[in-house]
C-alpha positions as a Markdown table, in Angstrom:
| # | Residue | x | y | z |
|---|---|---|---|---|
| 1 | Met | -47.0 | -49.9 | -37.0 |
| 2 | Pro | -44.1 | -51.4 | -35.1 |
| 3 | Ala | -44.7 | -53.0 | -31.7 |
| 4 | Pro | -43.8 | -50.8 | -28.7 |
| 5 | Pro | -40.4 | -51.6 | -27.0 |
| 6 | Pro | -40.6 | -53.8 | -24.0 |
| 7 | Thr | -41.3 | -52.3 | -20.6 |
| 8 | Leu | -39.0 | -53.2 | -17.7 |
| 9 | Leu | -40.4 | -53.0 | -14.2 |
| 10 | Arg | -38.5 | -53.4 | -10.9 |
| 11 | Ile | -40.8 | -55.4 | -8.5 |
| 12 | Arg | -40.3 | -56.5 | -4.9 |
| 13 | Leu | -42.3 | -59.7 | -4.5 |
| 14 | Thr | -43.8 | -61.2 | -1.4 |
| 15 | Pro | -45.0 | -64.8 | -1.8 |
| 16 | Arg | -47.6 | -66.6 | 0.3 |
| 17 | Ala | -49.7 | -63.4 | 0.8 |
| 18 | Ala | -53.4 | -63.3 | 1.7 |
| 19 | Arg | -54.3 | -62.1 | -1.8 |
| 20 | Asp | -52.7 | -61.1 | -5.1 |
| 21 | Ala | -52.0 | -57.4 | -5.5 |
| 22 | Ile | -49.5 | -55.0 | -7.0 |
| 23 | Ala | -49.0 | -51.3 | -6.3 |
| 24 | Pro | -46.4 | -48.5 | -6.7 |
| 25 | Gly | -43.5 | -48.8 | -4.3 |
| 26 | Pro | -40.4 | -46.7 | -3.4 |
| 27 | Asp | -38.0 | -45.4 | -5.9 |
| 28 | Gly | -40.1 | -45.9 | -9.0 |
| 29 | Gly | -40.5 | -49.7 | -8.4 |
| 30 | Tyr | -43.5 | -51.7 | -7.5 |
| 31 | Leu | -44.5 | -54.0 | -4.6 |
| 32 | Ala | -46.3 | -57.2 | -5.4 |
| 33 | Arg | -48.0 | -59.8 | -3.3 |
| 34 | Val | -49.0 | -63.3 | -4.6 |
| 35 | Thr | -50.7 | -66.2 | -2.8 |
| 36 | Ala | -48.4 | -68.7 | -4.5 |
| 37 | Pro | -45.4 | -70.2 | -2.5 |
| 38 | Pro | -41.8 | -69.6 | -3.7 |
| 39 | Val | -41.5 | -73.2 | -4.8 |
| 40 | Asp | -40.6 | -74.5 | -8.3 |
| 41 | Gly | -41.2 | -71.0 | -9.8 |
| 42 | Ala | -44.9 | -70.9 | -8.7 |
| 43 | Ala | -44.5 | -67.3 | -7.3 |
| 44 | Asn | -42.8 | -66.1 | -10.4 |
| 45 | Glu | -45.6 | -67.5 | -12.6 |
| 46 | Ala | -48.2 | -65.9 | -10.4 |
| 47 | Leu | -46.3 | -62.6 | -10.6 |
| 48 | Cys | -46.3 | -62.8 | -14.4 |
| 49 | Arg | -50.0 | -63.5 | -14.5 |
| 50 | Leu | -50.7 | -60.6 | -12.1 |
| 51 | Val | -48.6 | -58.1 | -14.1 |
| 52 | Ala | -50.2 | -59.4 | -17.4 |
| 53 | Arg | -53.7 | -58.9 | -16.0 |
| 54 | Ala | -52.8 | -55.4 | -14.7 |
| 55 | Ala | -51.1 | -54.4 | -18.0 |
| 56 | Gly | -53.8 | -55.9 | -20.2 |
| 57 | Val | -51.5 | -58.3 | -22.1 |
| 58 | Ala | -51.3 | -62.1 | -22.4 |
| 59 | Pro | -49.4 | -63.8 | -19.6 |
| 60 | Ser | -47.0 | -65.2 | -22.3 |
| 61 | Arg | -45.9 | -61.5 | -22.9 |
| 62 | Val | -44.6 | -61.1 | -19.4 |
| 63 | Ser | -41.3 | -62.7 | -18.1 |
| 64 | Val | -38.9 | -62.4 | -15.2 |
| 65 | Leu | -35.6 | -61.2 | -16.5 |
| 66 | Arg | -33.7 | -61.1 | -13.2 |
| 67 | Gly | -34.3 | -62.3 | -9.7 |
| 68 | Gln | -35.8 | -65.7 | -10.4 |
| 69 | Arg | -34.7 | -66.9 | -6.9 |
| 70 | Gly | -34.9 | -63.6 | -5.0 |
| 71 | Arg | -37.6 | -61.1 | -3.9 |
| 72 | Ala | -36.1 | -58.2 | -6.0 |
| 73 | Lys | -37.1 | -58.8 | -9.6 |
| 74 | Val | -36.9 | -57.2 | -13.0 |
| 75 | Val | -40.0 | -58.1 | -15.1 |
| 76 | Arg | -40.3 | -57.6 | -18.9 |
| 77 | Val | -43.7 | -56.7 | -20.4 |
| 78 | Glu | -44.0 | -56.9 | -24.2 |
| 79 | Gly | -46.8 | -55.6 | -26.4 |
| 80 | Ala | -48.0 | -52.6 | -24.4 |
| 81 | Glu | -46.8 | -49.0 | -24.1 |
| 82 | Glu | -44.7 | -48.2 | -21.0 |
| 83 | Thr | -46.9 | -45.3 | -20.0 |
| 84 | Ala | -50.1 | -47.5 | -20.2 |
| 85 | Val | -48.5 | -50.3 | -18.2 |
| 86 | Arg | -47.3 | -47.9 | -15.5 |
| 87 | Ala | -50.6 | -46.1 | -15.3 |
| 88 | Ala | -52.5 | -49.3 | -14.9 |
| 89 | Ile | -50.3 | -50.6 | -12.2 |
| 90 | Gly | -49.9 | -47.1 | -10.6 |
| 91 | Ala | -53.6 | -47.1 | -9.8 |
| 92 | Gly | -53.0 | -50.3 | -7.8 |
| 93 | Phe | -54.2 | -53.7 | -9.0 |
| 94 | Pro | -56.7 | -55.1 | -8.3 |
| 95 | Pro | -58.7 | -51.9 | -7.8 |
| 96 | Ala | -60.1 | -51.2 | -4.3 |
| 97 | Gly | -63.4 | -52.9 | -3.6 |
| 98 | Arg | -62.5 | -56.2 | -5.4 |
């Protein structure tokens, strides 16, 4: 069975937040917060780990395609169905109560 095509997600990132979280945002995109600072790619790496955890894939399967230096990003997720990725993130991650 062939691997599913990559999923592209539009994400608005806020670094130096109190905790890591991702949730649906406006216009079909997502809003993400990470505790890492926007220095030397640390916030991008934290975003990739967060998206990977939410999508249930290895962090190496997630990369920032566009927006390495800005808040508006396009993230590529490989190895998971788009509907499953969007459903997992659509519920908000981490789930309430964690």
